[in-house]
C-alpha positions as a LaTeX table, in Angstrom:
\begin{tabular}{lrrr}
\hline
Residue & $x$ (\AA) & $y$ (\AA) & $z$ (\AA) \\
\hline
Met1 & $-0.39$ & 0.25 & 0.39 \\
Thr2 & 1.84 & 3.23 & $-1.03$ \\
Asn3 & 0.40 & 6.34 & 1.31 \\
Ile4 & 0.94 & 9.55 & $-0.79$ \\
Val5 & 1.14 & 13.42 & 0.74 \\
His6 & 0.46 & 16.06 & $-1.66$ \\
Leu7 & 1.51 & 19.58 & 0.07 \\
Thr8 & 1.12 & 23.29 & $-2.25$ \\
Ser9 & 3.47 & 25.75 & $-0.66$ \\
Ala10 & 3.33 & 29.57 & $-1.20$ \\
Glu11 & 6.56 & 30.08 & $-0.12$ \\
Thr12 & 9.95 & 28.67 & 0.19 \\
Gly13 & 9.75 & 27.75 & 4.16 \\
Gln14 & 10.87 & 25.17 & 6.47 \\
Val15 & 7.96 & 22.27 & 6.50 \\
Ser16 & 7.78 & 19.71 & 9.78 \\
Ile17 & 5.36 & 15.99 & 9.10 \\
Ser18 & 4.61 & 14.79 & 11.89 \\
Ile19 & 2.67 & 11.26 & 12.99 \\
Tyr20 & 1.39 & 11.37 & 16.49 \\
Asn21 & $-0.88$ & 8.02 & 18.32 \\
Val22 & $-3.44$ & 9.41 & 20.09 \\
Asn23 & $-2.06$ & 9.76 & 23.22 \\
Gly24 & $-0.26$ & 12.68 & 21.85 \\
Gln25 & 3.04 & 10.60 & 21.67 \\
Lys26 & 5.33 & 11.46 & 18.39 \\
Val27 & 5.68 & 8.22 & 15.78 \\
Gly28 & 7.94 & 9.71 & 13.92 \\
Thr29 & 8.55 & 12.78 & 11.03 \\
Leu30 & 7.66 & 12.56 & 7.49 \\
Leu31 & 9.36 & 15.41 & 6.47 \\
Asp32 & 11.78 & 18.78 & 8.59 \\
Glu33 & 13.08 & 20.73 & 6.06 \\
Val34 & 13.83 & 23.96 & 4.16 \\
Val35 & 10.47 & 23.05 & 1.37 \\
Ser36 & 10.35 & 25.71 & $-2.08$ \\
Asp37 & 7.61 & 27.44 & $-2.72$ \\
Gly38 & 5.09 & 25.72 & $-5.30$ \\
Met39 & 3.64 & 21.95 & $-5.17$ \\
His40 & 5.28 & 18.80 & $-3.81$ \\
Thr41 & 4.14 & 14.94 & $-3.35$ \\
Tyr42 & 5.78 & 12.44 & $-1.07$ \\
Thr43 & 5.48 & 8.44 & $-0.67$ \\
Phe44 & 5.96 & 6.70 & 2.09 \\
Ser45 & 8.44 & 4.72 & 0.97 \\
Asp46 & 10.34 & 7.81 & 0.03 \\
Leu47 & 11.80 & 8.35 & 3.49 \\
Pro48 & 12.19 & 4.70 & 4.43 \\
Asp49 & 13.46 & 5.76 & 8.15 \\
Ala50 & 10.35 & 8.18 & 8.59 \\
Phe51 & 10.04 & 6.08 & 12.09 \\
Gly52 & 13.21 & 5.37 & 12.61 \\
Glu53 & 14.97 & 2.53 & 14.38 \\
Gly54 & 12.70 & $-0.71$ & 15.10 \\
Tyr55 & 9.61 & 0.52 & 12.75 \\
Gly56 & 10.71 & $-0.55$ & 9.21 \\
Gly57 & 8.12 & 2.20 & 7.49 \\
Tyr58 & 4.79 & 3.26 & 7.25 \\
Gln59 & 3.37 & $-0.13$ & 7.34 \\
Glu60 & 4.85 & $-1.10$ & 10.56 \\
Leu61 & 2.32 & 1.16 & 12.56 \\
Glu62 & $-0.24$ & $-1.05$ & 14.60 \\
Ser63 & $-4.07$ & $-0.51$ & 12.95 \\
Gly64 & $-5.40$ & 3.44 & 15.42 \\
Val65 & $-6.18$ & 5.90 & 14.93 \\
Tyr66 & $-2.54$ & 8.85 & 14.63 \\
Leu67 & $-3.00$ & 12.43 & 13.88 \\
Phe68 & $-1.85$ & 14.09 & 10.81 \\
Val69 & 0.59 & 17.06 & 11.55 \\
Met70 & 2.52 & 19.71 & 9.76 \\
Glu71 & 4.39 & 22.75 & 10.82 \\
Thr72 & 5.77 & 25.81 & 9.24 \\
Glu73 & 7.14 & 28.68 & 10.39 \\
Asp74 & 3.35 & 30.40 & 10.78 \\
Arg75 & 0.67 & 27.99 & 11.21 \\
Ile76 & 0.53 & 24.19 & 12.02 \\
Lys77 & $-3.01$ & 22.05 & 10.41 \\
Ser78 & $-3.55$ & 18.85 & 11.35 \\
Lys79 & $-5.96$ & 15.85 & 10.00 \\
Lys80 & $-7.20$ & 12.33 & 12.09 \\
Phe81 & $-6.51$ & 9.30 & 9.95 \\
Thr82 & $-7.17$ & 5.53 & 10.65 \\
Ile83 & $-4.84$ & 2.46 & 10.02 \\
Ile84 & $-6.93$ & $-0.35$ & 9.65 \\
Lys85 & $-5.18$ & $-4.17$ & 8.96 \\
\hline
\end{tabular}
């Protein structure tokens, strides 16, 4: 299963995309870098170390509810998603 994140940035700046579980614990970071203006597409497979040691990538997350949080220099957006295996 491929998981895709679409990001449109109005200007060049620092962007961080992280995943949190329902207990508020940070599960991993998908992106933490300066992004140029325009449209960008990331797949979880583009980021093999996104969840660090022991996770082995997105497929290793357990079934459950998670929060996808994107932070820029001037805003924070979040979206809830569910993994069902």
